[in-house]
mmCIF entry with sequence, helices, sheets and N, C-alpha, C, O atoms, coordinates in Angstrom:
data_MODEL
# 
_entry.id   MODEL 
# 
_entity.id                         1 
_entity.type                       polymer 
_entity.pdbx_number_of_molecules   1 
# 
_entity_poly.entity_id                      1 
_entity_poly.type                           'polypeptide(L)' 
_entity_poly.nstd_linkage                   no 
_entity_poly.nstd_monomer                   no 
_entity_poly.pdbx_seq_one_letter_code       MNQRTLAAKAHVSQGTVCHWENGNRQPDLDTLMELCKIFNVTADYLLGLSDNT 
_entity_poly.pdbx_seq_one_letter_code_can   MNQRTLAAKAHVSQGTVCHWENGNRQPDLDTLMELCKIFNVTADYLLGLSDNT 
_entity_poly.pdbx_strand_id                 A 
# 
loop_
_entity_poly_seq.entity_id 
_entity_poly_seq.num 
_entity_poly_seq.mon_id 
_entity_poly_seq.hetero 
1 1  MET n 
1 2  ASN n 
1 3  GLN n 
1 4  ARG n 
1 5  THR n 
1 6  LEU n 
1 7  ALA n 
1 8  ALA n 
1 9  LYS n 
1 10 ALA n 
1 11 HIS n 
1 12 VAL n 
1 13 SER n 
1 14 GLN n 
1 15 GLY n 
1 16 THR n 
1 17 VAL n 
1 18 CYS n 
1 19 HIS n 
1 20 TRP n 
1 21 GLU n 
1 22 ASN n 
1 23 GLY n 
1 24 ASN n 
1 25 ARG n 
1 26 GLN n 
1 27 PRO n 
1 28 ASP n 
1 29 LEU n 
1 30 ASP n 
1 31 THR n 
1 32 LEU n 
1 33 MET n 
1 34 GLU n 
1 35 LEU n 
1 36 CYS n 
1 37 LYS n 
1 38 ILE n 
1 39 PHE n 
1 40 ASN n 
1 41 VAL n 
1 42 THR n 
1 43 ALA n 
1 44 ASP n 
1 45 TYR n 
1 46 LEU n 
1 47 LEU n 
1 48 GLY n 
1 49 LEU n 
1 50 SER n 
1 51 ASP n 
1 52 ASN n 
1 53 THR n 
# 
_struct_asym.id          A 
_struct_asym.entity_id   1 
# 
loop_
_struct_conf.conf_type_id 
_struct_conf.id 
_struct_conf.pdbx_PDB_helix_id 
_struct_conf.beg_label_comp_id 
_struct_conf.beg_label_asym_id 
_struct_conf.beg_label_seq_id 
_struct_conf.pdbx_beg_PDB_ins_code 
_struct_conf.end_label_comp_id 
_struct_conf.end_label_asym_id 
_struct_conf.end_label_seq_id 
_struct_conf.pdbx_end_PDB_ins_code 
_struct_conf.beg_auth_comp_id 
_struct_conf.beg_auth_asym_id 
_struct_conf.beg_auth_seq_id 
_struct_conf.end_auth_comp_id 
_struct_conf.end_auth_asym_id 
_struct_conf.end_auth_seq_id 
_struct_conf.pdbx_PDB_helix_class 
_struct_conf.details 
_struct_conf.pdbx_PDB_helix_length 
HELX_P HELX_P1 AA1 GLN A 3  ? ALA A 10 ? GLN A 3  ALA A 10 1 ? 8  
HELX_P HELX_P2 AA2 GLN A 14 ? ASN A 22 ? GLN A 14 ASN A 22 1 ? 9  
HELX_P HELX_P3 AA3 LEU A 29 ? PHE A 39 ? LEU A 29 PHE A 39 1 ? 11 
HELX_P HELX_P4 AA4 ALA A 43 ? LEU A 46 ? ALA A 43 LEU A 46 1 ? 4  
# 
_struct_conf_type.id          HELX_P 
_struct_conf_type.criteria    ? 
_struct_conf_type.reference   ? 
# 
loop_
_atom_site.group_PDB 
_atom_site.id 
_atom_site.type_symbol 
_atom_site.label_atom_id 
_atom_site.label_alt_id 
_atom_site.label_comp_id 
_atom_site.label_asym_id 
_atom_site.label_entity_id 
_atom_site.label_seq_id 
_atom_site.pdbx_PDB_ins_code 
_atom_site.Cartn_x 
_atom_site.Cartn_y 
_atom_site.Cartn_z 
_atom_site.occupancy 
_atom_site.B_iso_or_equiv 
_atom_site.pdbx_formal_charge 
_atom_site.auth_seq_id 
_atom_site.auth_comp_id 
_atom_site.auth_asym_id 
_atom_site.auth_atom_id 
_atom_site.pdbx_PDB_model_num 
ATOM 1   N N  . MET A 1 1  ? -38.849 21.588 99.112  1.00 0.00 ? 1  MET A N  1 
ATOM 2   C CA . MET A 1 1  ? -37.871 20.591 99.502  1.00 0.00 ? 1  MET A CA 1 
ATOM 3   C C  . MET A 1 1  ? -36.502 21.077 99.013  1.00 0.00 ? 1  MET A C  1 
ATOM 4   O O  . MET A 1 1  ? -36.364 21.524 97.875  1.00 0.00 ? 1  MET A O  1 
ATOM 5   N N  . ASN A 1 2  ? -35.518 20.984 99.868  1.00 0.00 ? 2  ASN A N  1 
ATOM 6   C CA . ASN A 1 2  ? -34.185 21.416 99.458  1.00 0.00 ? 2  ASN A CA 1 
ATOM 7   C C  . ASN A 1 2  ? -33.421 20.275 98.788  1.00 0.00 ? 2  ASN A C  1 
ATOM 8   O O  . ASN A 1 2  ? -33.856 19.124 98.800  1.00 0.00 ? 2  ASN A O  1 
ATOM 9   N N  . GLN A 1 3  ? -32.282 20.618 98.207  1.00 0.00 ? 3  GLN A N  1 
ATOM 10  C CA . GLN A 1 3  ? -31.490 19.629 97.466  1.00 0.00 ? 3  GLN A CA 1 
ATOM 11  C C  . GLN A 1 3  ? -31.046 18.472 98.354  1.00 0.00 ? 3  GLN A C  1 
ATOM 12  O O  . GLN A 1 3  ? -31.083 17.316 97.931  1.00 0.00 ? 3  GLN A O  1 
ATOM 13  N N  . ARG A 1 4  ? -30.637 18.767 99.556  1.00 0.00 ? 4  ARG A N  1 
ATOM 14  C CA . ARG A 1 4  ? -30.137 17.730 100.458 1.00 0.00 ? 4  ARG A CA 1 
ATOM 15  C C  . ARG A 1 4  ? -31.236 16.711 100.773 1.00 0.00 ? 4  ARG A C  1 
ATOM 16  O O  . ARG A 1 4  ? -30.990 15.505 100.772 1.00 0.00 ? 4  ARG A O  1 
ATOM 17  N N  . THR A 1 5  ? -32.444 17.202 101.041 1.00 0.00 ? 5  THR A N  1 
ATOM 18  C CA . THR A 1 5  ? -33.559 16.310 101.357 1.00 0.00 ? 5  THR A CA 1 
ATOM 19  C C  . THR A 1 5  ? -33.931 15.457 100.153 1.00 0.00 ? 5  THR A C  1 
ATOM 20  O O  . THR A 1 5  ? -34.125 14.248 100.279 1.00 0.00 ? 5  THR A O  1 
ATOM 21  N N  . LEU A 1 6  ? -34.030 16.090 98.979  1.00 0.00 ? 6  LEU A N  1 
ATOM 22  C CA . LEU A 1 6  ? -34.362 15.334 97.766  1.00 0.00 ? 6  LEU A CA 1 
ATOM 23  C C  . LEU A 1 6  ? -33.290 14.301 97.475  1.00 0.00 ? 6  LEU A C  1 
ATOM 24  O O  . LEU A 1 6  ? -33.604 13.162 97.129  1.00 0.00 ? 6  LEU A O  1 
ATOM 25  N N  . ALA A 1 7  ? -32.040 14.680 97.609  1.00 0.00 ? 7  ALA A N  1 
ATOM 26  C CA . ALA A 1 7  ? -30.944 13.739 97.356  1.00 0.00 ? 7  ALA A CA 1 
ATOM 27  C C  . ALA A 1 7  ? -31.056 12.523 98.262  1.00 0.00 ? 7  ALA A C  1 
ATOM 28  O O  . ALA A 1 7  ? -30.878 11.394 97.804  1.00 0.00 ? 7  ALA A O  1 
ATOM 29  N N  . ALA A 1 8  ? -31.346 12.735 99.529  1.00 0.00 ? 8  ALA A N  1 
ATOM 30  C CA . ALA A 1 8  ? -31.477 11.620 100.468 1.00 0.00 ? 8  ALA A CA 1 
ATOM 31  C C  . ALA A 1 8  ? -32.648 10.729 100.086 1.00 0.00 ? 8  ALA A C  1 
ATOM 32  O O  . ALA A 1 8  ? -32.529 9.504  100.117 1.00 0.00 ? 8  ALA A O  1 
ATOM 33  N N  . LYS A 1 9  ? -33.776 11.329 99.727  1.00 0.00 ? 9  LYS A N  1 
ATOM 34  C CA . LYS A 1 9  ? -34.959 10.537 99.360  1.00 0.00 ? 9  LYS A CA 1 
ATOM 35  C C  . LYS A 1 9  ? -34.752 9.770  98.056  1.00 0.00 ? 9  LYS A C  1 
ATOM 36  O O  . LYS A 1 9  ? -35.261 8.660  97.897  1.00 0.00 ? 9  LYS A O  1 
ATOM 37  N N  . ALA A 1 10 ? -34.002 10.367 97.121  1.00 0.00 ? 10 ALA A N  1 
ATOM 38  C CA . ALA A 1 10 ? -33.786 9.744  95.810  1.00 0.00 ? 10 ALA A CA 1 
ATOM 39  C C  . ALA A 1 10 ? -32.536 8.865  95.780  1.00 0.00 ? 10 ALA A C  1 
ATOM 40  O O  . ALA A 1 10 ? -32.239 8.235  94.765  1.00 0.00 ? 10 ALA A O  1 
ATOM 41  N N  . HIS A 1 11 ? -31.811 8.827  96.893  1.00 0.00 ? 11 HIS A N  1 
ATOM 42  C CA . HIS A 1 11 ? -30.594 8.001  97.006  1.00 0.00 ? 11 HIS A CA 1 
ATOM 43  C C  . HIS A 1 11 ? -29.520 8.419  95.998  1.00 0.00 ? 11 HIS A C  1 
ATOM 44  O O  . HIS A 1 11 ? -28.877 7.585  95.361  1.00 0.00 ? 11 HIS A O  1 
ATOM 45  N N  . VAL A 1 12 ? -29.350 9.740  95.877  1.00 0.00 ? 12 VAL A N  1 
ATOM 46  C CA . VAL A 1 12 ? -28.300 10.299 95.032  1.00 0.00 ? 12 VAL A CA 1 
ATOM 47  C C  . VAL A 1 12 ? -27.574 11.375 95.832  1.00 0.00 ? 12 VAL A C  1 
ATOM 48  O O  . VAL A 1 12 ? -27.978 11.701 96.948  1.00 0.00 ? 12 VAL A O  1 
ATOM 49  N N  . SER A 1 13 ? -26.508 11.924 95.268  1.00 0.00 ? 13 SER A N  1 
ATOM 50  C CA . SER A 1 13 ? -25.786 12.979 95.966  1.00 0.00 ? 13 SER A CA 1 
ATOM 51  C C  . SER A 1 13 ? -26.469 14.328 95.746  1.00 0.00 ? 13 SER A C  1 
ATOM 52  O O  . SER A 1 13 ? -27.246 14.504 94.808  1.00 0.00 ? 13 SER A O  1 
ATOM 53  N N  . GLN A 1 14 ? -26.163 15.264 96.624  1.00 0.00 ? 14 GLN A N  1 
ATOM 54  C CA . GLN A 1 14 ? -26.690 16.615 96.477  1.00 0.00 ? 14 GLN A CA 1 
ATOM 55  C C  . GLN A 1 14 ? -26.168 17.236 95.178  1.00 0.00 ? 14 GLN A C  1 
ATOM 56  O O  . GLN A 1 14 ? -26.877 18.001 94.524  1.00 0.00 ? 14 GLN A O  1 
ATOM 57  N N  . GLY A 1 15 ? -24.948 16.911 94.814  1.00 0.00 ? 15 GLY A N  1 
ATOM 58  C CA . GLY A 1 15 ? -24.381 17.404 93.564  1.00 0.00 ? 15 GLY A CA 1 
ATOM 59  C C  . GLY A 1 15 ? -25.164 16.946 92.352  1.00 0.00 ? 15 GLY A C  1 
ATOM 60  O O  . GLY A 1 15 ? -25.324 17.694 91.388  1.00 0.00 ? 15 GLY A O  1 
ATOM 61  N N  . THR A 1 16 ? -25.655 15.709 92.399  1.00 0.00 ? 16 THR A N  1 
ATOM 62  C CA . THR A 1 16 ? -26.466 15.181 91.301  1.00 0.00 ? 16 THR A CA 1 
ATOM 63  C C  . THR A 1 16 ? -27.752 15.983 91.157  1.00 0.00 ? 16 THR A C  1 
ATOM 64  O O  . THR A 1 16 ? -28.152 16.321 90.043  1.00 0.00 ? 16 THR A O  1 
ATOM 65  N N  . VAL A 1 17 ? -28.391 16.283 92.262  1.00 0.00 ? 17 VAL A N  1 
ATOM 66  C CA . VAL A 1 17 ? -29.613 17.092 92.223  1.00 0.00 ? 17 VAL A CA 1 
ATOM 67  C C  . VAL A 1 17 ? -29.306 18.469 91.643  1.00 0.00 ? 17 VAL A C  1 
ATOM 68  O O  . VAL A 1 17 ? -30.088 18.999 90.855  1.00 0.00 ? 17 VAL A O  1 
ATOM 69  N N  . CYS A 1 18 ? -28.199 19.035 92.020  1.00 0.00 ? 18 CYS A N  1 
ATOM 70  C CA . CYS A 1 18 ? -27.776 20.337 91.489  1.00 0.00 ? 18 CYS A CA 1 
ATOM 71  C C  . CYS A 1 18 ? -27.613 20.261 89.975  1.00 0.00 ? 18 CYS A C  1 
ATOM 72  O O  . CYS A 1 18 ? -28.038 21.171 89.264  1.00 0.00 ? 18 CYS A O  1 
ATOM 73  N N  . HIS A 1 19 ? -27.010 19.196 89.478  1.00 0.00 ? 19 HIS A N  1 
ATOM 74  C CA . HIS A 1 19 ? -26.836 19.020 88.028  1.00 0.00 ? 19 HIS A CA 1 
ATOM 75  C C  . HIS A 1 19 ? -28.191 18.916 87.330  1.00 0.00 ? 19 HIS A C  1 
ATOM 76  O O  . HIS A 1 19 ? -28.368 19.461 86.240  1.00 0.00 ? 19 HIS A O  1 
ATOM 77  N N  . TRP A 1 20 ? -29.142 18.225 87.945  1.00 0.00 ? 20 TRP A N  1 
ATOM 78  C CA . TRP A 1 20 ? -30.488 18.143 87.357  1.00 0.00 ? 20 TRP A CA 1 
ATOM 79  C C  . TRP A 1 20 ? -31.096 19.532 87.250  1.00 0.00 ? 20 TRP A C  1 
ATOM 80  O O  . TRP A 1 20 ? -31.644 19.906 86.213  1.00 0.00 ? 20 TRP A O  1 
ATOM 81  N N  . GLU A 1 21 ? -30.990 20.292 88.340  1.00 0.00 ? 21 GLU A N  1 
ATOM 82  C CA . GLU A 1 21 ? -31.587 21.624 88.359  1.00 0.00 ? 21 GLU A CA 1 
ATOM 83  C C  . GLU A 1 21 ? -30.954 22.553 87.333  1.00 0.00 ? 21 GLU A C  1 
ATOM 84  O O  . GLU A 1 21 ? -31.637 23.399 86.756  1.00 0.00 ? 21 GLU A O  1 
ATOM 85  N N  . ASN A 1 22 ? -29.674 22.404 87.106  1.00 0.00 ? 22 ASN A N  1 
ATOM 86  C CA . ASN A 1 22 ? -28.970 23.256 86.151  1.00 0.00 ? 22 ASN A CA 1 
ATOM 87  C C  . ASN A 1 22 ? -29.081 22.765 84.712  1.00 0.00 ? 22 ASN A C  1 
ATOM 88  O O  . ASN A 1 22 ? -28.625 23.442 83.790  1.00 0.00 ? 22 ASN A O  1 
ATOM 89  N N  . GLY A 1 23 ? -29.682 21.595 84.512  1.00 0.00 ? 23 GLY A N  1 
ATOM 90  C CA . GLY A 1 23 ? -29.842 21.044 83.175  1.00 0.00 ? 23 GLY A CA 1 
ATOM 91  C C  . GLY A 1 23 ? -28.594 20.381 82.622  1.00 0.00 ? 23 GLY A C  1 
ATOM 92  O O  . GLY A 1 23 ? -28.511 20.119 81.422  1.00 0.00 ? 23 GLY A O  1 
ATOM 93  N N  . ASN A 1 24 ? -27.617 20.106 83.487  1.00 0.00 ? 24 ASN A N  1 
ATOM 94  C CA . ASN A 1 24 ? -26.383 19.469 83.044  1.00 0.00 ? 24 ASN A CA 1 
ATOM 95  C C  . ASN A 1 24 ? -26.506 17.953 82.930  1.00 0.00 ? 24 ASN A C  1 
ATOM 96  O O  . ASN A 1 24 ? -25.756 17.319 82.188  1.00 0.00 ? 24 ASN A O  1 
ATOM 97  N N  . ARG A 1 25 ? -27.437 17.385 83.656  1.00 0.00 ? 25 ARG A N  1 
ATOM 98  C CA . ARG A 1 25 ? -27.667 15.932 83.644  1.00 0.00 ? 25 ARG A CA 1 
ATOM 99  C C  . ARG A 1 25 ? -29.152 15.666 83.784  1.00 0.00 ? 25 ARG A C  1 
ATOM 100 O O  . ARG A 1 25 ? -29.927 16.533 84.190  1.00 0.00 ? 25 ARG A O  1 
ATOM 101 N N  . GLN A 1 26 ? -29.532 14.434 83.436  1.00 0.00 ? 26 GLN A N  1 
ATOM 102 C CA . GLN A 1 26 ? -30.908 13.989 83.623  1.00 0.00 ? 26 GLN A CA 1 
ATOM 103 C C  . GLN A 1 26 ? -30.893 12.695 84.420  1.00 0.00 ? 26 GLN A C  1 
ATOM 104 O O  . GLN A 1 26 ? -29.958 11.903 84.297  1.00 0.00 ? 26 GLN A O  1 
ATOM 105 N N  . PRO A 1 27 ? -31.918 12.470 85.236  1.00 0.00 ? 27 PRO A N  1 
ATOM 106 C CA . PRO A 1 27 ? -31.964 11.225 86.005  1.00 0.00 ? 27 PRO A CA 1 
ATOM 107 C C  . PRO A 1 27 ? -32.157 10.022 85.092  1.00 0.00 ? 27 PRO A C  1 
ATOM 108 O O  . PRO A 1 27 ? -32.790 10.120 84.041  1.00 0.00 ? 27 PRO A O  1 
ATOM 109 N N  . ASP A 1 28 ? -31.604 8.885  85.508  1.00 0.00 ? 28 ASP A N  1 
ATOM 110 C CA . ASP A 1 28 ? -31.839 7.655  84.750  1.00 0.00 ? 28 ASP A CA 1 
ATOM 111 C C  . ASP A 1 28 ? -33.265 7.176  85.013  1.00 0.00 ? 28 ASP A C  1 
ATOM 112 O O  . ASP A 1 28 ? -33.975 7.748  85.839  1.00 0.00 ? 28 ASP A O  1 
ATOM 113 N N  . LEU A 1 29 ? -33.675 6.137  84.315  1.00 0.00 ? 29 LEU A N  1 
ATOM 114 C CA . LEU A 1 29 ? -35.058 5.666  84.394  1.00 0.00 ? 29 LEU A CA 1 
ATOM 115 C C  . LEU A 1 29 ? -35.450 5.259  85.806  1.00 0.00 ? 29 LEU A C  1 
ATOM 116 O O  . LEU A 1 29 ? -36.532 5.624  86.267  1.00 0.00 ? 29 LEU A O  1 
ATOM 117 N N  . ASP A 1 30 ? -34.603 4.516  86.501  1.00 0.00 ? 30 ASP A N  1 
ATOM 118 C CA . ASP A 1 30 ? -34.930 4.091  87.861  1.00 0.00 ? 30 ASP A CA 1 
ATOM 119 C C  . ASP A 1 30 ? -35.089 5.289  88.791  1.00 0.00 ? 30 ASP A C  1 
ATOM 120 O O  . ASP A 1 30 ? -35.984 5.314  89.636  1.00 0.00 ? 30 ASP A O  1 
ATOM 121 N N  . THR A 1 31 ? -34.224 6.271  88.631  1.00 0.00 ? 31 THR A N  1 
ATOM 122 C CA . THR A 1 31 ? -34.311 7.466  89.466  1.00 0.00 ? 31 THR A CA 1 
ATOM 123 C C  . THR A 1 31 ? -35.538 8.285  89.105  1.00 0.00 ? 31 THR A C  1 
ATOM 124 O O  . THR A 1 31 ? -36.190 8.846  89.985  1.00 0.00 ? 31 THR A O  1 
ATOM 125 N N  . LEU A 1 32 ? -35.857 8.360  87.827  1.00 0.00 ? 32 LEU A N  1 
ATOM 126 C CA . LEU A 1 32 ? -37.066 9.058  87.397  1.00 0.00 ? 32 LEU A CA 1 
ATOM 127 C C  . LEU A 1 32 ? -38.293 8.440  88.054  1.00 0.00 ? 32 LEU A C  1 
ATOM 128 O O  . LEU A 1 32 ? -39.173 9.158  88.528  1.00 0.00 ? 32 LEU A O  1 
ATOM 129 N N  . MET A 1 33 ? -38.353 7.129  88.082  1.00 0.00 ? 33 MET A N  1 
ATOM 130 C CA . MET A 1 33 ? -39.475 6.449  88.727  1.00 0.00 ? 33 MET A CA 1 
ATOM 131 C C  . MET A 1 33 ? -39.522 6.773  90.218  1.00 0.00 ? 33 MET A C  1 
ATOM 132 O O  . MET A 1 33 ? -40.603 6.964  90.773  1.00 0.00 ? 33 MET A O  1 
ATOM 133 N N  . GLU A 1 34 ? -38.371 6.837  90.865  1.00 0.00 ? 34 GLU A N  1 
ATOM 134 C CA . GLU A 1 34 ? -38.301 7.188  92.279  1.00 0.00 ? 34 GLU A CA 1 
ATOM 135 C C  . GLU A 1 34 ? -38.771 8.626  92.501  1.00 0.00 ? 34 GLU A C  1 
ATOM 136 O O  . GLU A 1 34 ? -39.482 8.902  93.467  1.00 0.00 ? 34 GLU A O  1 
ATOM 137 N N  . LEU A 1 35 ? -38.383 9.530  91.624  1.00 0.00 ? 35 LEU A N  1 
ATOM 138 C CA . LEU A 1 35 ? -38.822 10.915 91.739  1.00 0.00 ? 35 LEU A CA 1 
ATOM 139 C C  . LEU A 1 35 ? -40.338 11.038 91.582  1.00 0.00 ? 35 LEU A C  1 
ATOM 140 O O  . LEU A 1 35 ? -40.969 11.850 92.259  1.00 0.00 ? 35 LEU A O  1 
ATOM 141 N N  . CYS A 1 36 ? -40.911 10.246 90.706  1.00 0.00 ? 36 CYS A N  1 
ATOM 142 C CA . CYS A 1 36 ? -42.374 10.227 90.556  1.00 0.00 ? 36 CYS A CA 1 
ATOM 143 C C  . CYS A 1 36 ? -43.036 9.840  91.869  1.00 0.00 ? 36 CYS A C  1 
ATOM 144 O O  . CYS A 1 36 ? -44.040 10.435 92.262  1.00 0.00 ? 36 CYS A O  1 
ATOM 145 N N  . LYS A 1 37 ? -42.485 8.857  92.539  1.00 0.00 ? 37 LYS A N  1 
ATOM 146 C CA . LYS A 1 37 ? -43.035 8.429  93.829  1.00 0.00 ? 37 LYS A CA 1 
ATOM 147 C C  . LYS A 1 37 ? -42.856 9.516  94.884  1.00 0.00 ? 37 LYS A C  1 
ATOM 148 O O  . LYS A 1 37 ? -43.772 9.791  95.659  1.00 0.00 ? 37 LYS A O  1 
ATOM 149 N N  . ILE A 1 38 ? -41.697 10.121 94.913  1.00 0.00 ? 38 ILE A N  1 
ATOM 150 C CA . ILE A 1 38 ? -41.410 11.166 95.908  1.00 0.00 ? 38 ILE A CA 1 
ATOM 151 C C  . ILE A 1 38 ? -42.386 12.328 95.767  1.00 0.00 ? 38 ILE A C  1 
ATOM 152 O O  . ILE A 1 38 ? -42.928 12.818 96.758  1.00 0.00 ? 38 ILE A O  1 
ATOM 153 N N  . PHE A 1 39 ? -42.606 12.767 94.527  1.00 0.00 ? 39 PHE A N  1 
ATOM 154 C CA . PHE A 1 39 ? -43.459 13.927 94.285  1.00 0.00 ? 39 PHE A CA 1 
ATOM 155 C C  . PHE A 1 39 ? -44.921 13.566 93.989  1.00 0.00 ? 39 PHE A C  1 
ATOM 156 O O  . PHE A 1 39 ? -45.767 14.445 93.823  1.00 0.00 ? 39 PHE A O  1 
ATOM 157 N N  . ASN A 1 40 ? -45.199 12.269 93.926  1.00 0.00 ? 40 ASN A N  1 
ATOM 158 C CA . ASN A 1 40 ? -46.554 11.779 93.663  1.00 0.00 ? 40 ASN A CA 1 
ATOM 159 C C  . ASN A 1 40 ? -47.118 12.373 92.367  1.00 0.00 ? 40 ASN A C  1 
ATOM 160 O O  . ASN A 1 40 ? -48.228 12.902 92.337  1.00 0.00 ? 40 ASN A O  1 
ATOM 161 N N  . VAL A 1 41 ? -46.324 12.270 91.306  1.00 0.00 ? 41 VAL A N  1 
ATOM 162 C CA . VAL A 1 41 ? -46.721 12.752 89.982  1.00 0.00 ? 41 VAL A CA 1 
ATOM 163 C C  . VAL A 1 41 ? -46.340 11.693 88.945  1.00 0.00 ? 41 VAL A C  1 
ATOM 164 O O  . VAL A 1 41 ? -45.621 10.740 89.246  1.00 0.00 ? 41 VAL A O  1 
ATOM 165 N N  . THR A 1 42 ? -46.834 11.880 87.723  1.00 0.00 ? 42 THR A N  1 
ATOM 166 C CA . THR A 1 42 ? -46.500 10.953 86.640  1.00 0.00 ? 42 THR A CA 1 
ATOM 167 C C  . THR A 1 42 ? -45.160 11.336 86.011  1.00 0.00 ? 42 THR A C  1 
ATOM 168 O O  . THR A 1 42 ? -44.686 12.463 86.157  1.00 0.00 ? 42 THR A O  1 
ATOM 169 N N  . ALA A 1 43 ? -44.570 10.387 85.320  1.00 0.00 ? 43 ALA A N  1 
ATOM 170 C CA . ALA A 1 43 ? -43.331 10.654 84.589  1.00 0.00 ? 43 ALA A CA 1 
ATOM 171 C C  . ALA A 1 43 ? -43.588 11.679 83.487  1.00 0.00 ? 43 ALA A C  1 
ATOM 172 O O  . ALA A 1 43 ? -42.741 12.536 83.235  1.00 0.00 ? 43 ALA A O  1 
ATOM 173 N N  . ASP A 1 44 ? -44.731 11.605 82.835  1.00 0.00 ? 44 ASP A N  1 
ATOM 174 C CA . ASP A 1 44 ? -45.068 12.585 81.800  1.00 0.00 ? 44 ASP A CA 1 
ATOM 175 C C  . ASP A 1 44 ? -45.041 14.001 82.369  1.00 0.00 ? 44 ASP A C  1 
ATOM 176 O O  . ASP A 1 44 ? -44.573 14.927 81.708  1.00 0.00 ? 44 ASP A O  1 
ATOM 177 N N  . TYR A 1 45 ? -45.538 14.171 83.583  1.00 0.00 ? 45 TYR A N  1 
ATOM 178 C CA . TYR A 1 45 ? -45.534 15.484 84.215  1.00 0.00 ? 45 TYR A CA 1 
ATOM 179 C C  . TYR A 1 45 ? -44.104 15.945 84.488  1.00 0.00 ? 45 TYR A C  1 
ATOM 180 O O  . TYR A 1 45 ? -43.748 17.084 84.186  1.00 0.00 ? 45 TYR A O  1 
ATOM 181 N N  . LEU A 1 46 ? -43.286 15.060 85.057  1.00 0.00 ? 46 LEU A N  1 
ATOM 182 C CA . LEU A 1 46 ? -41.898 15.440 85.357  1.00 0.00 ? 46 LEU A CA 1 
ATOM 183 C C  . LEU A 1 46 ? -41.109 15.752 84.090  1.00 0.00 ? 46 LEU A C  1 
ATOM 184 O O  . LEU A 1 46 ? -40.211 16.594 84.106  1.00 0.00 ? 46 LEU A O  1 
ATOM 185 N N  . LEU A 1 47 ? -41.439 15.082 83.007  1.00 0.00 ? 47 LEU A N  1 
ATOM 186 C CA . LEU A 1 47 ? -40.727 15.289 81.748  1.00 0.00 ? 47 LEU A CA 1 
ATOM 187 C C  . LEU A 1 47 ? -41.288 16.460 80.936  1.00 0.00 ? 47 LEU A C  1 
ATOM 188 O O  . LEU A 1 47 ? -40.774 16.786 79.866  1.00 0.00 ? 47 LEU A O  1 
ATOM 189 N N  . GLY A 1 48 ? -42.344 17.086 81.455  1.00 0.00 ? 48 GLY A N  1 
ATOM 190 C CA . GLY A 1 48 ? -42.939 18.227 80.775  1.00 0.00 ? 48 GLY A CA 1 
ATOM 191 C C  . GLY A 1 48 ? -43.830 17.869 79.602  1.00 0.00 ? 48 GLY A C  1 
ATOM 192 O O  . GLY A 1 48 ? -44.119 18.710 78.751  1.00 0.00 ? 48 GLY A O  1 
ATOM 193 N N  . LEU A 1 49 ? -44.268 16.612 79.561  1.00 0.00 ? 49 LEU A N  1 
ATOM 194 C CA . LEU A 1 49 ? -45.108 16.154 78.464  1.00 0.00 ? 49 LEU A CA 1 
ATOM 195 C C  . LEU A 1 49 ? -46.583 16.317 78.749  1.00 0.00 ? 49 LEU A C  1 
ATOM 196 O O  . LEU A 1 49 ? -47.413 16.166 77.853  1.00 0.00 ? 49 LEU A O  1 
ATOM 197 N N  . SER A 1 50 ? -46.920 16.629 80.004  1.00 0.00 ? 50 SER A N  1 
ATOM 198 C CA . SER A 1 50 ? -48.313 16.771 80.400  1.00 0.00 ? 50 SER A CA 1 
ATOM 199 C C  . SER A 1 50 ? -48.401 17.780 81.546  1.00 0.00 ? 50 SER A C  1 
ATOM 200 O O  . SER A 1 50 ? -47.466 17.941 82.331  1.00 0.00 ? 50 SER A O  1 
ATOM 201 N N  . ASP A 1 51 ? -49.532 18.441 81.617  1.00 0.00 ? 51 ASP A N  1 
ATOM 202 C CA . ASP A 1 51 ? -49.792 19.342 82.733  1.00 0.00 ? 51 ASP A CA 1 
ATOM 203 C C  . ASP A 1 51 ? -50.546 18.635 83.855  1.00 0.00 ? 51 ASP A C  1 
ATOM 204 O O  . ASP A 1 51 ? -50.749 19.195 84.932  1.00 0.00 ? 51 ASP A O  1 
ATOM 205 N N  . ASN A 1 52 ? -50.956 17.405 83.589  1.00 0.00 ? 52 ASN A N  1 
ATOM 206 C CA . ASN A 1 52 ? -51.697 16.613 84.589  1.00 0.00 ? 52 ASN A CA 1 
ATOM 207 C C  . ASN A 1 52 ? -50.733 15.874 85.486  1.00 0.00 ? 52 ASN A C  1 
ATOM 208 O O  . ASN A 1 52 ? -49.882 15.124 85.008  1.00 0.00 ? 52 ASN A O  1 
ATOM 209 N N  . THR A 1 53 ? -50.863 16.080 86.786  1.00 0.00 ? 53 THR A N  1 
ATOM 210 C CA . THR A 1 53 ? -49.973 15.422 87.725  1.00 0.00 ? 53 THR A CA 1 
ATOM 211 C C  . THR A 1 53 ? -50.374 13.977 87.902  1.00 0.00 ? 53 THR A C  1 
ATOM 212 O O  . THR A 1 53 ? -49.737 13.248 88.663  1.00 0.00 ? 53 THR A O  1 
# 
C-alpha cells in the first residue's frame, strides 16, 4: 500500500504518513486504532510489542 492510499484510509495527510515512516511522529490513539483495522492486526503488533498479528 502506498502512502497516498494509507493516508486516505486513515483520514490523514500523505505528509503525516511520511512522518510516521521516518519516525518523526507517531499516530494518536484514535489513528492507531484505525490503522489496526486497516491492516487487520493488533495494536501490540503495530507497536512492536508482539510478533502475533
